RODO-2510 file (C-alpha; in nm, 4 decimals, decimal comma):
residues 419
     n   res          X          Y          Z
     1     x     0,0000     0,0000     0,0000
     2     x     0,2757     0,2442     0,0935
     3     x     0,4457     0,2037    -0,2440
     4     x     0,1255     0,3200    -0,4157
     5     x     0,1639     0,6682    -0,2634
     6     x     0,1547     0,9472    -0,5245
     7     x     0,1461     1,3254    -0,5563
     8     x    -0,0108     1,5776    -0,7917
     9     x    -0,0014     1,9522    -0,7401
    10     x     0,0794     2,2999    -0,8587
    11     x     0,2582     2,5847    -0,6875
    12     x     0,4056     2,9286    -0,7465
    13     x     0,6979     2,7505    -0,9154
    14     x     0,4889     2,6254    -1,2086
    15     x     0,1730     2,8340    -1,2074
    16     x     0,1228     3,2117    -1,2145
    17     x    -0,1113     3,3736    -0,9662
    18     x    -0,3874     3,3897    -1,2316
    19     x    -0,3934     3,0085    -1,2508
    20     x    -0,3435     2,9437    -0,8801
    21     x    -0,6418     3,1575    -0,7850
    22     x    -0,8635     2,9588    -1,0226
    23     x    -0,7619     2,6329    -0,8556
    24     x    -0,7234     2,7473    -0,4952
    25     x    -0,9456     2,5791    -0,2373
    26     x    -1,1108     2,7121     0,0738
    27     x    -1,1830     2,4833     0,3680
    28     x    -1,5306     2,3924     0,2384
    29     x    -1,3890     2,3297    -0,1107
    30     x    -1,1246     2,0929     0,0296
    31     x    -1,3955     1,9066     0,2181
    32     x    -1,6032     1,8716    -0,0984
    33     x    -1,3059     1,7607    -0,3097
    34     x    -1,1945     1,5041    -0,0511
    35     x    -1,5411     1,3521    -0,0613
    36     x    -1,5617     1,3680    -0,4408
    37     x    -1,2240     1,1999    -0,5028
    38     x    -1,2857     0,9442    -0,2295
    39     x    -1,6323     0,8492    -0,3562
    40     x    -1,5453     0,8540    -0,7278
    41     x    -1,1908     0,7167    -0,7431
    42     x    -1,1656     0,5306    -0,4107
    43     x    -0,7963     0,5853    -0,3263
    44     x    -0,6806     0,3989    -0,0170
    45     x    -0,5441     0,7242     0,1327
    46     x    -0,6055     1,0899     0,0464
    47     x    -0,4730     1,4243     0,1730
    48     x    -0,5157     1,7769     0,0280
    49     x    -0,3137     2,0904     0,1027
    50     x    -0,4238     2,4259    -0,0400
    51     x    -0,2598     2,7590     0,0441
    52     x    -0,2083     3,0876    -0,1380
    53     x     0,1026     2,9384    -0,3004
    54     x    -0,0012     2,5803    -0,3773
    55     x    -0,2779     2,3261    -0,4292
    56     x    -0,1542     1,9695    -0,3750
    57     x    -0,3209     1,6286    -0,3588
    58     x    -0,1461     1,3261    -0,2071
    59     x    -0,3102     0,9878    -0,2564
    60     x    -0,2474     0,6127    -0,2566
    61     x    -0,3628     0,4060    -0,5538
    62     x    -0,2274     0,1170    -0,7579
    63     x    -0,2870     0,3156    -1,0784
    64     x    -0,2323     0,6810    -1,1649
    65     x    -0,5351     0,9003    -1,0972
    66     x    -0,3718     1,2269    -1,2061
    67     x    -0,6029     1,3102    -1,4971
    68     x    -0,9138     1,2113    -1,3050
    69     x    -0,8121     1,4181    -1,0026
    70     x    -0,7393     1,7255    -1,2160
    71     x    -1,0805     1,6775    -1,3757
    72     x    -1,2551     1,6626    -1,0373
    73     x    -1,0577     1,9659    -0,9178
    74     x    -1,1713     2,1581    -1,2264
    75     x    -1,5337     2,0583    -1,1617
    76     x    -1,4966     2,1662    -0,7986
    77     x    -1,3810     2,5092    -0,9150
    78     x    -1,6532     2,5366    -1,1809
    79     x    -1,4081     2,5077    -1,4718
    80     x    -1,5207     2,3178    -1,7802
    81     x    -1,1885     2,2325    -1,9495
    82     x    -0,9499     2,0696    -1,7043
    83     x    -0,7009     1,9860    -1,9815
    84     x    -0,6107     2,3560    -1,9978
    85     x    -0,4367     2,3163    -1,6611
    86     x    -0,2366     1,9930    -1,7041
    87     x     0,0764     2,1871    -1,8010
    88     x     0,0903     2,3545    -1,4606
    89     x     0,0860     2,0361    -1,2518
    90     x     0,3827     1,8510    -1,1110
    91     x     0,3179     1,4759    -1,0855
    92     x     0,5235     1,2328    -0,8786
    93     x     0,4266     0,8657    -0,8940
    94     x     0,7330     0,7234    -0,7219
    95     x     0,6274     0,6798    -0,3587
    96     x     0,9587     0,7999    -0,2190
    97     x     0,9496     1,1169    -0,4316
    98     x     0,5888     1,1854    -0,3276
    99     x     0,6742     1,1345     0,0409
   100     x     0,9793     1,3604     0,0126
   101     x     0,7631     1,6280    -0,1512
   102     x     0,5252     1,6284     0,1454
   103     x     0,8161     1,6555     0,3883
   104     x     0,9723     1,9456     0,1961
   105     x     0,6444     2,1358     0,1734
   106     x     0,5532     2,0846     0,5402
   107     x     0,8961     2,1901     0,6675
   108     x     0,8934     2,5100     0,4594
   109     x     1,1697     2,4105     0,2166
   110     x     0,9363     2,4664    -0,0793
   111     x     0,7738     2,7847     0,0545
   112     x     0,8009     3,1030    -0,1493
   113     x     0,9230     3,2717     0,1673
   114     x     1,1657     2,9993     0,2716
   115     x     1,0869     2,8484     0,6103
   116     x     0,7454     3,0168     0,6281
   117     x     0,6131     2,9628     0,9803
   118     x     0,2504     2,9316     0,8695
   119     x     0,2845     2,6228     0,6481
   120     x     0,3194     2,3677     0,9296
   121     x    -0,0064     2,4921     1,0863
   122     x    -0,1756     2,4679     0,7474
   123     x    -0,0533     2,1080     0,7180
   124     x    -0,1905     2,0285     1,0646
   125     x    -0,5313     2,1704     0,9755
   126     x    -0,5348     1,9772     0,6466
   127     x    -0,4443     1,6595     0,8364
   128     x    -0,7292     1,7111     1,0823
   129     x    -0,9744     1,7778     0,8011
   130     x    -0,8768     1,4605     0,6114
   131     x    -0,8754     1,2572     0,9328
   132     x    -1,2278     1,3779     1,0150
   133     x    -1,3426     1,2407     0,6779
   134     x    -1,1488     0,9173     0,7339
   135     x    -0,9341     0,9538     0,4198
   136     x    -0,6069     0,9152     0,6135
   137     x    -0,4637     0,5638     0,6434
   138     x    -0,1721     0,4064     0,8323
   139     x     0,0954     0,5359     0,5943
   140     x    -0,0092     0,9022     0,6020
   141     x    -0,0667     0,8878     0,9784
   142     x     0,2922     0,7693     1,0194
   143     x     0,4333     1,0209     0,7691
   144     x     0,2525     1,3231     0,9117
   145     x     0,3340     1,2456     1,2739
   146     x     0,6974     1,2016     1,1697
   147     x     0,6806     1,5397     0,9944
   148     x     0,5465     1,7111     1,3078
   149     x     0,8270     1,5601     1,5164
   150     x     1,0839     1,6557     1,2519
   151     x     0,9543     2,0132     1,2489
   152     x     1,0177     2,0355     1,6248
   153     x     1,3757     1,9229     1,5660
   154     x     1,4194     2,1848     1,2934
   155     x     1,2960     2,4593     1,5279
   156     x     1,5142     2,3417     1,8169
   157     x     1,8328     2,2505     1,6311
   158     x     1,8624     2,4984     1,3415
   159     x     1,8225     2,8688     1,2566
   160     x     1,5776     2,7804     0,9793
   161     x     1,2813     2,9308     1,1616
   162     x     1,4697     3,2226     1,3158
   163     x     1,3787     3,5777     1,2209
   164     x     1,0452     3,7142     1,1050
   165     x     1,0477     3,5913     0,7455
   166     x     0,6862     3,5238     0,6511
   167     x     0,4174     3,6559     0,4188
   168     x     0,2772     3,8690     0,6991
   169     x     0,6139     4,0136     0,7965
   170     x     0,7102     4,0760     0,4331
   171     x     0,3823     4,2659     0,3945
   172     x     0,4452     4,4704     0,7080
   173     x     0,7938     4,5600     0,5817
   174     x     0,6550     4,6812     0,2489
   175     x     0,3736     4,8766     0,4159
   176     x     0,6199     5,0476     0,6498
   177     x     0,8498     5,1306     0,3594
   178     x     0,5766     5,2958     0,1518
   179     x     0,4274     5,4630     0,4597
   180     x     0,7403     5,6785     0,4756
   181     x     0,6014     5,8663     0,1720
   182     x     0,3225     6,0099     0,3864
   183     x     0,3334     6,2608     0,6686
   184     x     0,0652     6,0898     0,8785
   185     x     0,0135     5,7532     0,7096
   186     x    -0,3168     5,5751     0,7501
   187     x    -0,3545     5,2050     0,6756
   188     x    -0,6567     4,9769     0,6529
   189     x    -0,6387     4,6002     0,7013
   190     x    -0,9340     4,3993     0,5681
   191     x    -0,9796     4,0402     0,6825
   192     x    -0,8488     3,8947     1,0076
   193     x    -0,7589     3,5374     0,9318
   194     x    -0,4244     3,3965     1,0469
   195     x    -0,2187     3,6102     0,8068
   196     x    -0,4306     3,9214     0,8639
   197     x    -0,3884     3,9040     1,2412
   198     x    -0,0131     3,8555     1,2007
   199     x     0,0080     4,1644     0,9777
   200     x    -0,1887     4,3662     1,2336
   201     x     0,0453     4,2607     1,5139
   202     x     0,3518     4,3554     1,3055
   203     x     0,2091     4,6997     1,2230
   204     x     0,0428     4,7871     1,5532
   205     x     0,2307     5,0303     1,7730
   206     x     0,4322     5,1757     1,4865
   207     x     0,4130     5,5117     1,3110
   208     x     0,1095     5,4132     1,1054
   209     x    -0,2476     5,4827     1,2135
   210     x    -0,3926     5,1356     1,1619
   211     x    -0,7594     5,0493     1,1187
   212     x    -0,8970     4,6960     1,0822
   213     x    -1,2202     4,5579     0,9420
   214     x    -1,3579     4,2062     0,9542
   215     x    -1,6911     4,0449     0,8698
   216     x    -1,7012     3,9046     1,2242
   217     x    -1,6557     4,1793     1,4859
   218     x    -1,5033     3,9517     1,7519
   219     x    -1,1553     3,9391     1,5973
   220     x    -1,1570     4,3111     1,5239
   221     x    -1,2618     4,3920     1,8800
   222     x    -0,9833     4,1669     2,0106
   223     x    -0,7231     4,3706     1,8211
   224     x    -0,8821     4,7015     1,9254
   225     x    -0,8697     4,5966     2,2903
   226     x    -0,5167     4,4538     2,2841
   227     x    -0,3400     4,6779     2,0300
   228     x    -0,3442     5,0420     1,9265
   229     x    -0,5784     5,0042     1,6278
   230     x    -0,9182     5,1343     1,5150
   231     x    -1,2126     4,9269     1,3955
   232     x    -1,4120     5,0038     1,0793
   233     x    -1,7577     4,8468     1,0466
   234     x    -1,7468     4,5929     0,7653
   235     x    -2,0805     4,7166     0,6302
   236     x    -1,9414     5,0700     0,5948
   237     x    -1,6015     4,9596     0,4686
   238     x    -1,6224     5,0576     0,1016
   239     x    -1,7392     5,4087     0,1871
   240     x    -1,4104     5,4623     0,3745
   241     x    -1,1567     5,3252     0,1229
   242     x    -1,0492     5,6675    -0,0013
   243     x    -0,9583     5,7727     0,3539
   244     x    -0,6526     5,5478     0,3592
   245     x    -0,3062     5,5691     0,2066
   246     x    -0,2338     5,1973     0,2354
   247     x    -0,4841     4,9113     0,2152
   248     x    -0,4046     4,5464     0,2914
   249     x    -0,6658     4,2926     0,1873
   250     x    -0,6607     3,9438     0,3358
   251     x    -1,0191     3,8409     0,2692
   252     x    -1,0734     3,5266     0,0551
   253     x    -1,3372     3,6793    -0,1737
   254     x    -1,2484     3,7186    -0,5399
   255     x    -1,2414     4,0827    -0,6576
   256     x    -1,3866     4,2075    -0,3289
   257     x    -1,2341     4,5498    -0,4010
   258     x    -1,3088     4,6758    -0,7520
   259     x    -1,2273     4,9757    -0,9686
   260     x    -1,5656     5,1343    -0,8961
   261     x    -1,4943     5,1318    -0,5215
   262     x    -1,2166     5,3924    -0,5558
   263     x    -1,2191     5,7596    -0,6417
   264     x    -1,0228     5,8047    -0,9693
   265     x    -0,9594     6,1679    -0,8700
   266     x    -0,8050     6,0732    -0,5373
   267     x    -0,5232     6,3052    -0,4386
   268     x    -0,1895     6,1219    -0,4348
   269     x    -0,1111     5,7507    -0,4606
   270     x    -0,2787     5,4698    -0,2696
   271     x    -0,0797     5,1509    -0,2113
   272     x    -0,2809     4,8276    -0,2180
   273     x    -0,1531     4,4882    -0,0980
   274     x    -0,3466     4,1729    -0,1893
   275     x    -0,2657     3,8748     0,0354
   276     x    -0,5602     3,6642    -0,0745
   277     x    -0,6046     3,3625    -0,2957
   278     x    -0,8179     3,3981    -0,5011
   279     x    -0,7170     3,7613    -0,5402
   280     x    -0,9485     3,9910    -0,3475
   281     x    -0,8411     4,3108    -0,5289
   282     x    -0,9445     4,3418    -0,8908
   283     x    -0,6204     4,3436    -1,0992
   284     x    -0,7561     4,6224    -1,3223
   285     x    -0,7100     4,8607    -1,0300
   286     x    -0,3392     4,8687    -1,1118
   287     x    -0,4275     5,0542    -1,4337
   288     x    -0,5431     5,3584    -1,2373
   289     x    -0,2813     5,6317    -1,2056
   290     x    -0,3687     5,6755    -0,8397
   291     x    -0,3201     5,3090    -0,7430
   292     x    -0,0109     5,0950    -0,6972
   293     x    -0,1105     4,7301    -0,6462
   294     x     0,1012     4,4391    -0,5176
   295     x    -0,0188     4,0783    -0,5354
   296     x     0,0907     3,7820    -0,3233
   297     x     0,3827     3,6864    -0,5503
   298     x     0,5258     4,0373    -0,5503
   299     x     0,4912     4,0588    -0,1725
   300     x     0,6677     3,7273    -0,1203
   301     x     0,9601     3,8449    -0,3306
   302     x     1,0163     4,1309    -0,0864
   303     x     1,0632     3,9042     0,2147
   304     x     1,2902     3,9893     0,5051
   305     x     1,6679     3,9463     0,5071
   306     x     1,6059     3,6772     0,7629
   307     x     1,5589     3,4560     0,4571
   308     x     1,9337     3,4696     0,3955
   309     x     1,9954     3,3221     0,7397
   310     x     1,7397     3,0529     0,6712
   311     x     1,8960     2,9643     0,3382
   312     x     2,2260     2,8985     0,5143
   313     x     2,0437     2,6567     0,7470
   314     x     1,8932     2,4522     0,4604
   315     x     2,1684     2,1831     0,4619
   316     x     2,1045     2,1219     0,8342
   317     x     1,7300     2,1006     0,7748
   318     x     1,7777     1,8586     0,4871
   319     x     2,0034     1,6386     0,7010
   320     x     1,7343     1,6192     0,9704
   321     x     1,4669     1,5612     0,7064
   322     x     1,6651     1,2855     0,5343
   323     x     1,7155     1,1108     0,8673
   324     x     1,3395     1,1165     0,9251
   325     x     1,2691     1,0035     0,5684
   326     x     1,5086     0,7135     0,6138
   327     x     1,3137     0,6051     0,9219
   328     x     0,9860     0,6223     0,7274
   329     x     1,1297     0,4296     0,4325
   330     x     1,2745     0,1605     0,6618
   331     x     0,9446     0,1330     0,8478
   332     x     0,7620     0,0993     0,5163
   333     x     0,9934    -0,1770     0,3989
   334     x     0,9542    -0,3587     0,7290
   335     x     0,5763    -0,3375     0,6959
   336     x     0,6126    -0,5179     0,3635
   337     x     0,8042    -0,8094     0,5155
   338     x     0,5855    -0,8237     0,8261
   339     x     0,3332    -1,0658     0,6647
   340     x     0,6201    -1,2983     0,5656
   341     x     0,7579    -1,2909     0,9205
   342     x     0,4148    -1,3762     1,0592
   343     x     0,3711    -1,6624     0,8100
   344     x     0,7160    -1,8012     0,8884
   345     x     0,6448    -1,7828     1,2601
   346     x     0,3136    -1,9594     1,2048
   347     x     0,4791    -2,2310     0,9915
   348     x     0,7419    -2,3031     1,2574
   349     x     0,4756    -2,3051     1,5277
   350     x     0,2761    -2,5629     1,3292
   351     x     0,5862    -2,7838     1,3008
   352     x     0,6609    -2,7446     1,6715
   353     x     0,3106    -2,8366     1,7806
   354     x     0,2967    -3,1326     1,5414
   355     x     0,6211    -3,2740     1,6800
   356     x     0,5119    -3,2146     2,0394
   357     x     0,1920    -3,4102     1,9804
   358     x     0,3770    -3,6897     1,8010
   359     x     0,6437    -3,7516     2,0678
   360     x     0,4614    -3,6680     2,3902
   361     x     0,1382    -3,8658     2,3610
   362     x     0,1690    -4,0353     2,6997
   363     x     0,4182    -3,8060     2,8697
   364     x     0,3642    -3,6866     3,2250
   365     x     0,2722    -3,3164     3,2801
   366     x     0,6182    -3,2225     3,4046
   367     x     0,7848    -3,3540     3,0870
   368     x     0,5178    -3,1859     2,8696
   369     x     0,5849    -2,8490     3,0363
   370     x     0,9605    -2,8897     2,9873
   371     x     0,9171    -2,9891     2,6202
   372     x     0,6822    -2,6992     2,5583
   373     x     0,9256    -2,4444     2,7022
   374     x     1,2297    -2,6024     2,5347
   375     x     1,0693    -2,6270     2,1878
   376     x     0,9439    -2,2677     2,2004
   377     x     1,2931    -2,1485     2,2868
   378     x     1,4340    -2,3328     1,9859
   379     x     1,1763    -2,1943     1,7389
   380     x     1,2381    -1,8415     1,8697
   381     x     1,6117    -1,8817     1,8069
   382     x     1,5432    -2,0237     1,4603
   383     x     1,3189    -1,7226     1,3826
   384     x     1,5770    -1,4674     1,4926
   385     x     1,8158    -1,5015     1,1988
   386     x     1,5565    -1,4868     0,9157
   387     x     1,3959    -1,1811     1,0767
   388     x     1,7307    -1,0017     1,1053
   389     x     1,8194    -1,0981     0,7493
   390     x     1,4818    -0,9761     0,6187
   391     x     1,5201    -0,6390     0,7898
   392     x     1,8745    -0,6041     0,6588
   393     x     1,7555    -0,6978     0,3103
   394     x     1,4914    -0,4225     0,3385
   395     x     1,7597    -0,1615     0,3879
   396     x     1,9482    -0,2966     0,0850
   397     x     1,6315    -0,3043    -0,1236
   398     x     1,6636    -0,6833    -0,1640
   399     x     1,3754    -0,8034     0,0516
   400     x     1,1763    -0,9467    -0,2398
   401     x     1,4453    -1,2029    -0,3198
   402     x     1,4655    -1,3300     0,0384
   403     x     1,0857    -1,3386     0,0664
   404     x     1,0717    -1,5610    -0,2430
   405     x     1,3318    -1,7970    -0,0950
   406     x     1,1441    -1,8274     0,2359
   407     x     0,8143    -1,8784     0,0533
   408     x     0,9661    -2,1675    -0,1444
   409     x     1,1393    -2,3267     0,1562
   410     x     0,8393    -2,3208     0,3882
   411     x     0,5517    -2,3035     0,1376
   412     x     0,4382    -1,9806     0,3022
   413     x     0,1919    -1,8836     0,0291
   414     x    -0,0484    -2,1428     0,1687
   415     x     0,0151    -2,0471     0,5282
   416     x    -0,2753    -1,8786     0,7035
   417     x    -0,1988    -1,6227     0,9692
   418     x    -0,4403    -1,5238     1,2441
   419     x    -0,4999    -1,1504     1,2600
***
């Protein structure tokens, strides 16, 4: 089962923001797609990760389901021609490559802002969501728990997560830089999800007068009470847009802010920062002379210098990751020989019991007890060497040959093992 593990996905590396926003998935969309793939294609395991930078599907199946999955993803997003998107997908059908991909993504090695702190939490939420729908099996449970442990090691043993290099911090840096153009800069933050709250915390207490607006008032009130920010009623939000020099949008609603929402005769330049996927600020706004718009890719490219420190730590992270991957691969190989070990143990036990019955028909209880203990000791010693040899053969990638030999010697194919 483990060797049927596969990966299909797209990210900022292959797909521009225009494509990623078409195929990005909210929490409800992920739930729907998990159900759709599971019900239609019946993979033995299934896991979906969707962030502003990537949409990835990990699954276990004897055959490739790449085209079918892309088709279901397109249907989920209301797109009629899924073949238009094949060119943007990376497909890995070697189980070790697919597993390594998941490790690299979860640890932040594939993040646009290297070592992004938010990705591991996104992986945890995706894991919980798939587990709730019972699409996670033994292999992914093992892999993901190993990833979470490995992430702790990375945090404790390397500088890979040091410094404030993240989408939210990169945004705050850009906002602060452009705010220097104004005498009394005013900024508006729309949407208080995880990234939005992080941006607010980075900007609060600085030289910018910060206002926040959120559909739910609870999060906005929390920031107002704990930080030096103002709250704008969400219902009145668009009437206030022209009051601000800098606007950060982190609300997952496509084209929430449109050209018609802004005054084309606004005095001076307004700087707009779109952190959402799909994009929440209509791209055509950048055509206005009074607007300068930055999307998620452009923001990520402006990340903190802390990235340089993280890049230097990559070899350490990869060493830790490779150690963890080796453990997973060895465990997987051992799971493959486990049935053979059980069958061999059962075959030897059958022989032992047969001989005990044959030679101790009229023996007294004391002799029977001695023979039972003595014969079990012998079979355990006989089992020890084949088990050690099988595990060693796993590490050399030669387990199949030894399994065939044991099957022939002990006729294990016909051996039944109690579960």
